[in-house]
N, C-alpha and C positions, 0 to 999 in steps of 0.2 A: 244880267248876272255874270260876274267875272269867271272866265274859264278856269277850271281846276285841273290838277293832275290826279287822276282817278285810277285806283288799283282794284281789279275784280278777280275773285276766285270763286270756287264752288267745291262741292264734294261728289258731284256726279261725273266729273271728268271734263277734259278740255273740249271734247266734241259734243257736249250736252246742248240740246236745243235751248234750254232755259238760259244757259250761260251766254250763248250767242245772242239771244233776244235781249238780254240785259246789257250786253256790250253795245248793241245797236242803239238802245235807248240812251245810254250814258254819254255817247259821243256828243250829244247836244249840249252837254254841260262841261265838257273838258276834253283833255287828251287822255285817252283810255289805254291802259296797259292791263293785259290779262296774264296772270300766272296761276295756272290751274293744274290739278293732278292729271297724270297721263292715263289714268284708269279710274274706275268706280271706287270711291272712298267713303261711301255712306256709313254712318254709325261710328266714325272715328273720333267723335267728340273733339277734345282739345289735345289729342295725342300727337306726338312728334316723332319723326325718324331721327334718332340720335344714338351715337355720334357719327354714324356713317355718312360719307359724302353724298350729295344729291346731284342729279344730272338735270340740266335745263336745256331745252331745245326750242328755238323759235319756230312757230308754225304760221302758215298763211291763212288768215281769217277772211281775207278779201273784203274787209270793211275799212273804208277810208277813215283815218284818225284812230285806228286801233292797232296796237302791236300785241301779239299773243305768244305765250311761251308755255310749253308743257313741262311738268316737273314730276319726278318719281317719288316725291314726298307726300305727306298728308296735307289736308287742307290748311291746317295751322302752319305747317312748314312752308307752304306756298305763299301764305300771307306774310310770314316773317321774311322769307327770302326776297319777295317782291319789295317789301319796305326797305330792306337793308342792303340789297345787292343788285337786283335787276333794274329797278327804276332809276332814273338819273338823279332823283332826290327823294326825300320823304314825301309821300303823297298827301294831298289835302283831304282826301276822302277815300274810303274803300267801300266796296259792295260785295256781298256774298250771296250767291244763288244764280239763277232762280232754281231752287231745289225742286225736284220731282217728289212730292210728298210733303204734307204739312209739317211744320216745326212749331208745335203748340203744346201747352201743358207739360206733362212729365217727359214728353218726347224730346224736349229741348236739351236735356242733359246728355243725350246720346248723339246729338246732331253735329256732324262735321261742318255743316253750314254755320251754325252758331259758334262752334269751336273756333273757326277761322275768324269770325267777327270779334270774339273775345281776344284773340291774339292781336288783332288790329288795335283795339283800344288800350292794350297793355303798353303800346308804343305811342300812344297819344294821337292815333289816327281815327277819327270818327267813322263809324260803320253802320250801314243799313243792310239787313238780311232780308231776302225775299224767298218765299216758297209758294207752291201751288199744290192743290190737292192731288192731281195726277199729271203725269207727263202726257203731252199731246192734247190735253183739255184746257186750252188757254184763252177761251173767249173773254173771260172776266179779266184775266191778266192783261190781255191786249187792250181792253177797254180802259183800264185804270192805271196801268204802269207809269205812263208819262206823267200823269197828274200827281200821283203819289210820290214819285221820285223827285219831281221839282219841289213839292211842298216840304219833304223831309230833308232835302239838302239844305234848305233855307232855315230849318228849325233844329238847332243842335240839341242833343239830349244831355242829361246830367253825367256827372263823373261815374265811370265804370258801367255805363249803360250803352246799349245798342238799340236801334229801331228794329222791330221784328214785324214783317208784313207777311200775311198769308192770304192768298187768293183762293176762293172756292172754285171747284172744278165744274160748276153748273153751267148751263147756258147763260149767255149775257142777259137775256130777258128775265131769267129766274133770279138774278142777283138783286138784293135789296139795296145795294150801295156800299158805302164805306163806313165802318164804325171805328172811330179813333179812341184812344185811351183805354184799350182793352188790357186787362191784367191777365197774367199767366194762370191758367186753370190749375187748381190743386186737386181736382178729382182724379180718381184712379182710372186713367185713360186706357190702360192695357187690360186685356182679357185673354192673354195668350195661354195656350195649352201645349204640353209636350206629349208627343206620340212616339212610342217605341217603334223603330223601323227595322230592327234586326239585331241579332246577337251573333258575333263571330265565334269561331271555334275556341279562341283563347279567352272567351268571356267578355270581350269588349262589346258594350251595348251602344247602339246608335239611336239617337233621338232626333226627331224633326219637330219644328215649331208649327203649330196650327195657329195662325195669327187671328187675333180678335181685338176689337176696339169697342169701347163704351161711348157711343156718340150722343152724350148728353152732358151739358155743362151749365154751371151757374151763370145767370144773367150778368153781363159785364165782362165775361172772360173771353179769351181767344177761342176756346173750344165752342162755346155757345155761339159765337159770331159765325164761324165757318159752318157749323151744323145748320144754321138758319140761312145759309147762302149769302152772307155778308163778307166783305173784305175786312179782315182783322188787322188793325195797326196798333201796336203797343210797344212798350219798352221792356227790355230784359236786362237785369242787373247781374253783372259778374261779381260775386261776393269774395272772390279770392284776392 
């Protein structure tokens, strides 16, 4: 396979374990450039820092074949800046992730990981997004990442689409394998509650979120796949 120019970003920040893992895997397929947020940027969706200037600083990843830069913008900013300013030319491919936490079902619309991927395809650069259930629980990711990356690089998606990959956080021996062609779950994935945490003298009320999830999905969906400890691979369409 011909070597490509590959741009990688994420929403967990330049020092994220998942980002470094993805960069190491991608070196096999091309010259890798990382442009990622200098801090945690989860939940930023497709938002951008505008019109303020952005600061970019090269960092030493210590990985041969990888150049890495931190940026004080959002994930979408990092993707845009990488494509148009940091890299020596328009990349052949971009990758987003590996996110700490699933990007499935309704959660996709909030995701900075997917937001960056959508930014990439706006400019004609195909993108693959990667996520796993929990940070640090990467046995399944380590088992299947190279296989899936190689397969999806060779299989372009349709117009305005990105590949979306989610690795379950179970033990490797508990994983059932890879399920392709998963569709985005339409179930009500969230079951969050708000708890009042205090009232200030001026009447300001403070609320905290008690997070909840409904871990049950229709067969054939991304949610159903990860609930049953399968790797979910599917396509997400940007309708904008």
